ZAFI-594137 format. One line per 3 residues: number of its first residue (from 1); their letters; for each residue x, y, z of C-alpha. Coordinates in steps of 0.1 Angstrom, whole numbers, plus 5000, padded with zeros to 4 digits. Example, Ala and Ser with C-alpha at 12.3 -4.5 7.8 and 13.67 -1.06 7.14 Angstrom:
% residues 2
1	AS	5123/4955/5078 ~ 5137/4989/5071;
% end
This chain:
% residues 400
1	MML	0725/9005/3879 ~ 0714/9036/3898 ~ 0680/9038/3915;
4	ILK	0654/9054/3893 ~ 0638/9082/3913 ~ 0602/9093/3910;
7	TTT	0611/9130/3911 ~ 0642/9151/3908 ~ 0635/9167/3942;
10	FKK	0640/9150/3976 ~ 0610/9144/3998 ~ 0607/9162/4031;
13	PIK	0619/9134/4054 ~ 0650/9128/4032 ~ 0657/9165/4030;
16	FLL	0656/9167/4068 ~ 0678/9136/4073 ~ 0704/9147/4047;
19	KGS	0707/9181/4063 ~ 0710/9166/4097 ~ 0736/9141/4085;
22	IIF	0758/9170/4072 ~ 0755/9190/4104 ~ 0760/9162/4129;
25	PKN	0797/9154/4122 ~ 0807/9191/4126 ~ 0828/9199/4156;
28	KDF	0836/9162/4162 ~ 0869/9146/4156 ~ 0876/9111/4142;
31	ETF	0880/9094/4176 ~ 0851/9110/4195 ~ 0826/9108/4166;
34	DRI	0797/9086/4178 ~ 0791/9063/4149 ~ 0762/9045/4166;
37	EFY	0742/9077/4171 ~ 0750/9088/4136 ~ 0738/9055/4122;
40	KKY	0706/9054/4142 ~ 0696/9090/4137 ~ 0705/9094/4100;
43	IQP	0720/9064/4081 ~ 0693/9038/4089 ~ 0664/9062/4085;
46	LYE	0678/9074/4052 ~ 0683/9038/4041 ~ 0646/9031/4048;
49	EFG	0634/9063/4031 ~ 0654/9057/3999 ~ 0641/9021/4000;
52	KWD	0606/9034/3995 ~ 0614/9049/3961 ~ 0609/9031/3929;
55	GSP	0641/9013/3919 ~ 0655/8989/3893 ~ 0668/8960/3914;
58	DDL	0675/8938/3884 ~ 0703/8962/3874 ~ 0722/8953/3906;
61	KEF	0716/8916/3907 ~ 0741/8908/3880 ~ 0771/8922/3899;
64	SGW	0761/8929/3935 ~ 0752/8908/3965 ~ 0733/8936/3980;
67	NVG	0696/8928/3984 ~ 0678/8961/3974 ~ 0647/8949/3992;
70	NKN	0664/8948/4025 ~ 0652/8973/4052 ~ 0679/8972/4078;
73	FFS	0717/8968/4075 ~ 0718/8945/4105 ~ 0692/8920/4094;
76	SDF	0698/8886/4079 ~ 0686/8896/4044 ~ 0711/8924/4039;
79	LDP	0729/8902/4013 ~ 0714/8876/3989 ~ 0731/8842/3995;
82	YFY	0722/8830/3960 ~ 0745/8857/3945 ~ 0774/8839/3960;
85	TLL	0766/8803/3951 ~ 0758/8784/3919 ~ 0726/8773/3937;
88	KSS	0695/8793/3926 ~ 0668/8804/3951 ~ 0642/8787/3930;
91	EDN	0661/8754/3935 ~ 0665/8757/3973 ~ 0641/8741/3998;
94	SDL	0640/8724/4032 ~ 0643/8689/4017 ~ 0675/8700/3999;
97	RSL	0689/8715/4031 ~ 0681/8683/4050 ~ 0699/8662/4024;
100	GKS	0729/8686/4025 ~ 0730/8683/4063 ~ 0731/8645/4060;
103	IFY	0760/8648/4036 ~ 0778/8673/4058 ~ 0778/8649/4088;
106	DQN	0785/8617/4068 ~ 0820/8603/4076 ~ 0816/8574/4051;
109	LSQ	0820/8598/4022 ~ 0857/8603/4029 ~ 0882/8577/4016;
112	NGK	0889/8562/4050 ~ 0854/8565/4063 ~ 0865/8586/4093;
115	MSC	0862/8622/4082 ~ 0832/8644/4076 ~ 0828/8681/4070;
118	AAC	0817/8683/4107 ~ 0851/8669/4117 ~ 0866/8703/4113;
121	HLQ	0834/8724/4116 ~ 0816/8716/4148 ~ 0783/8734/4154;
124	ENA	0789/8740/4191 ~ 0821/8759/4182 ~ 0804/8781/4156;
127	FTD	0814/8755/4130 ~ 0851/8755/4138 ~ 0872/8729/4157;
130	LKI	0891/8749/4183 ~ 0924/8734/4170 ~ 0955/8753/4161;
133	KSQ	0954/8735/4127 ~ 0927/8712/4116 ~ 0931/8675/4116;
136	SNV	0943/8655/4086 ~ 0930/8620/4077 ~ 0965/8608/4085;
139	EGK	0969/8600/4122 ~ 0990/8626/4140 ~ 0991/8650/4111;
142	TVL	0973/8683/4105 ~ 0964/8703/4074 ~ 0982/8736/4067;
145	RNS	0958/8760/4085 ~ 0932/8768/4111 ~ 0895/8760/4103;
148	PSL	0873/8792/4098 ~ 0837/8794/4109 ~ 0810/8784/4085;
151	YNA	0785/8809/4099 ~ 0778/8833/4070 ~ 0805/8816/4050;
154	VFA	0783/8817/4019 ~ 0787/8855/4018 ~ 0820/8855/3999;
157	KRF	0832/8856/3963 ~ 0865/8838/3972 ~ 0871/8809/3996;
160	FYD	0899/8795/4017 ~ 0925/8817/4035 ~ 0945/8819/4002;
163	LRA	0913/8827/3981 ~ 0920/8798/3958 ~ 0883/8788/3953;
166	FYL	0858/8810/3935 ~ 0825/8793/3945 ~ 0812/8776/3976;
169	EQQ	0809/8744/3955 ~ 0845/8747/3944 ~ 0856/8750/3980;
172	AEH	0840/8716/3988 ~ 0857/8701/3957 ~ 0891/8711/3971;
175	VIY	0884/8693/4003 ~ 0871/8662/3985 ~ 0902/8658/3964;
178	NDD	0928/8669/3990 ~ 0951/8640/4000 ~ 0951/8653/4036;
181	EFN	0914/8657/4039 ~ 0887/8635/4022 ~ 0913/8621/3998;
184	TSY	0886/8608/3974 ~ 0867/8619/3943 ~ 0831/8627/3932;
187	EDI	0830/8594/3914 ~ 0837/8574/3946 ~ 0813/8595/3966;
190	IKK	0784/8591/3941 ~ 0790/8553/3941 ~ 0787/8552/3979;
193	LKT	0756/8573/3979 ~ 0739/8551/3953 ~ 0743/8521/3976;
196	KPE	0723/8537/4004 ~ 0684/8535/4003 ~ 0681/8565/4026;
199	YKK	0700/8586/4001 ~ 0681/8573/3971 ~ 0649/8584/3988;
202	AFR	0663/8618/3999 ~ 0676/8626/3964 ~ 0642/8617/3949;
205	TAF	0625/8640/3974 ~ 0649/8669/3969 ~ 0652/8668/3931;
208	KDG	0626/8664/3903 ~ 0650/8642/3884 ~ 0660/8623/3915;
211	KIN	0695/8618/3902 ~ 0724/8611/3925 ~ 0751/8629/3907;
214	KEN	0779/8655/3912 ~ 0756/8685/3904 ~ 0728/8675/3928;
217	FSK	0753/8665/3955 ~ 0769/8700/3953 ~ 0736/8718/3954;
220	ALS	0725/8699/3985 ~ 0757/8706/4004 ~ 0756/8743/3993;
223	SYV	0720/8746/4005 ~ 0729/8735/4040 ~ 0761/8756/4043;
226	ASL	0742/8786/4029 ~ 0715/8782/4056 ~ 0740/8788/4084;
229	YSF	0731/8824/4091 ~ 0742/8844/4122 ~ 0726/8878/4124;
232	DSD	0708/8878/4157 ~ 0736/8887/4181 ~ 0731/8912/4209;
235	FDR	0747/8938/4188 ~ 0725/8931/4158 ~ 0694/8934/4180;
238	FMR	0708/8966/4195 ~ 0713/8982/4160 ~ 0678/8971/4151;
241	NEK	0665/8989/4183 ~ 0653/8956/4198 ~ 0674/8958/4229;
244	DVS	0701/8978/4247 ~ 0738/8969/4253 ~ 0764/8980/4277;
247	DDI	0784/9013/4274 ~ 0815/8992/4269 ~ 0801/8975/4239;
250	KKG	0791/9008/4224 ~ 0825/9023/4231 ~ 0841/8991/4217;
253	YNL	0822/8995/4184 ~ 0832/9031/4180 ~ 0868/9021/4186;
256	FMG	0865/8992/4161 ~ 0852/9016/4135 ~ 0875/9044/4144;
259	KAS	0907/9046/4164 ~ 0915/9009/4162 ~ 0909/9009/4124;
262	CAT	0895/8974/4124 ~ 0867/8984/4101 ~ 0891/8993/4073;
265	CHF	0893/8956/4066 ~ 0863/8941/4085 ~ 0835/8960/4068;
268	APH	0802/8965/4087 ~ 0776/8950/4089 ~ 0791/8916/4081;
271	FSG	0825/8925/4096 ~ 0844/8906/4070 ~ 0865/8915/4040;
274	LVP	0836/8915/4015 ~ 0841/8949/4000 ~ 0812/8975/4000;
277	PFF	0792/8990/3984 ~ 0786/8961/3959 ~ 0799/8933/3981;
280	NEN	0812/8914/3951 ~ 0849/8909/3959 ~ 0869/8897/3988;
283	ESE	0900/8914/4002 ~ 0931/8896/4015 ~ 0956/8914/4037;
286	VLG	0993/8912/4046 ~ 0994/8915/4083 ~ 1028/8901/4091;
289	VTS	1013/8874/4113 ~ 1038/8860/4137 ~ 1045/8824/4146;
292	KPV	1034/8831/4182 ~ 1020/8859/4203 ~ 1039/8892/4204;
295	NDL	1049/8888/4240 ~ 1064/8854/4234 ~ 1099/8862/4223;
298	PVE	1116/8860/4199 ~ 1091/8875/4175 ~ 1093/8856/4142;
301	LDT	1072/8858/4110 ~ 1050/8828/4103 ~ 1064/8810/4072;
304	DLG	1031/8804/4054 ~ 1030/8825/4023 ~ 0992/8822/4020;
307	RGN	0979/8837/3988 ~ 1016/8839/3976 ~ 1014/8801/3972;
310	SPV	0979/8801/3957 ~ 0973/8778/3926 ~ 0956/8807/3909;
313	KKE	0983/8814/3884 ~ 0973/8849/3874 ~ 0978/8860/3910;
316	KSW	1013/8847/3913 ~ 1031/8878/3926 ~ 1053/8889/3955;
319	IYD	1026/8914/3965 ~ 1004/8884/3977 ~ 1032/8868/3998;
322	YSF	1018/8864/4034 ~ 0984/8876/4023 ~ 0953/8860/4038;
325	KTV	0916/8864/4034 ~ 0899/8888/4058 ~ 0874/8866/4075;
328	TVR	0844/8877/4096 ~ 0848/8885/4133 ~ 0812/8875/4140;
331	NIA	0812/8847/4166 ~ 0849/8853/4172 ~ 0845/8846/4209;
334	LTK	0837/8810/4199 ~ 0863/8804/4173 ~ 0897/8805/4190;
337	PYF	0926/8800/4183 ~ 0930/8829/4159 ~ 0946/8837/4125;
340	HNG	0953/8812/4098 ~ 0981/8795/4119 ~ 0961/8793/4151;
343	AFN	0990/8808/4170 ~ 0970/8833/4191 ~ 0948/8818/4218;
346	TLE	0930/8849/4232 ~ 0915/8881/4218 ~ 0938/8901/4240;
349	EVL	0968/8885/4222 ~ 0952/8894/4188 ~ 0946/8930/4199;
352	DFY	0981/8933/4212 ~ 0994/8922/4178 ~ 0973/8949/4160;
355	NEG	0982/8975/4186 ~ 1019/8971/4177 ~ 1012/8976/4140;
358	GGE	1014/8939/4129 ~ 1047/8923/4118 ~ 1063/8954/4104;
361	GLG	1054/8974/4135 ~ 1071/8947/4156 ~ 1103/8952/4136;
364	LKM	1100/8924/4111 ~ 1111/8931/4075 ~ 1079/8932/4054;
367	KNQ	1081/8946/4019 ~ 1044/8944/4012 ~ 1024/8947/4045;
370	TLP	0990/8962/4038 ~ 0983/8968/4075 ~ 0997/9002/4085;
373	PDK	1027/8996/4108 ~ 1019/9025/4131 ~ 1012/9018/4167;
376	LDL	0975/9022/4176 ~ 0982/9033/4211 ~ 0951/9015/4224;
379	TKT	0949/9015/4262 ~ 0941/8983/4282 ~ 0906/8998/4288;
382	EIS	0901/9004/4251 ~ 0912/8969/4243 ~ 0888/8954/4268;
385	QII	0860/8976/4253 ~ 0868/8963/4218 ~ 0866/8928/4231;
388	AFL	0833/8935/4247 ~ 0820/8946/4213 ~ 0834/8915/4196;
391	NSL	0818/8893/4222 ~ 0785/8909/4215 ~ 0786/8896/4180;
394	TDV	0781/8860/4192 ~ 0750/8843/4178 ~ 0745/8807/4171;
397	SKA	0707/8807/4171 ~ 0702/8800/4134 ~ 0720/8767/4130;
400	K	0697/8742/4113;
% end
């Protein structure tokens, strides 16, 4: 698994960088430590230098999503999307993505002919729907939770807020069979596709066997969703030394990574709960999410048990009650309302909730909260700086 080094001694650039990285943090405390300067002066250069050494990338491919050929933490190829999907890179191509996009936007594939994937995942809203809870196929009814963004959604080992699906393809299957969503089956979808000349042509173009079946349908849809990258935000470009950003954004990032403790769950550079260093498991957290913003009294715990009600039997335990997947905060400025229940309409409301220490910090009885209940003591200025950083993660340039 470990990289195979050419020599047992470090090269001069690496020696210099390692020495500097040890000296730099001295005489700095946790809150004033400049993580951006440290990253740019030492971490990224070390990453590039070590990348020049001979390695054994195949050792990692079996259990890690990290792309050992990557040169920068904040570029789109940091993780390999094909580690997270049943689709192989050798199978993927532009024709397959095009077919997948057609499927994604096709309402006729649902039982009532009125719902497509795009009904709850609109491109202009970073592939969310801006609704408190997403629509059902039943008039006037909603599904249980808020719709998460599909940007970078492929980079996960578990799907849905309760982590009940283990592959991107399985996630789609849950939607297809859900009575409140597509309310159909693969058999019915395949029958419909076979009646359309345009789909017959598209499947022949995308696949050697040209078959319209469940396997090829899933590959096409996965190809499209896996193509929805978002790694060209202002902050990404700043960390790649392609542009500068405001002091508020820089201070906000340092607060995010430090005093505010956001990065203890939202790991850089994807800012999601995909756990480093191997990026092969997803975290869920118990935050004690309330049914409405903290200033809207009385404060009450949201009743959704989340992972505690997951159909994954081996995870049936009280420790997962009120536990929800840690989703990415990339494009968060475009994806309100927030949390699984859509109860928070602004980022200020979200930061106020965390500032109080979540549900337990607000005085709710929580036996298993994983978020520390301590007050963060963030000032209004610091909250605005964190929001400035979060806004700098907006990037919708890669939608295809």
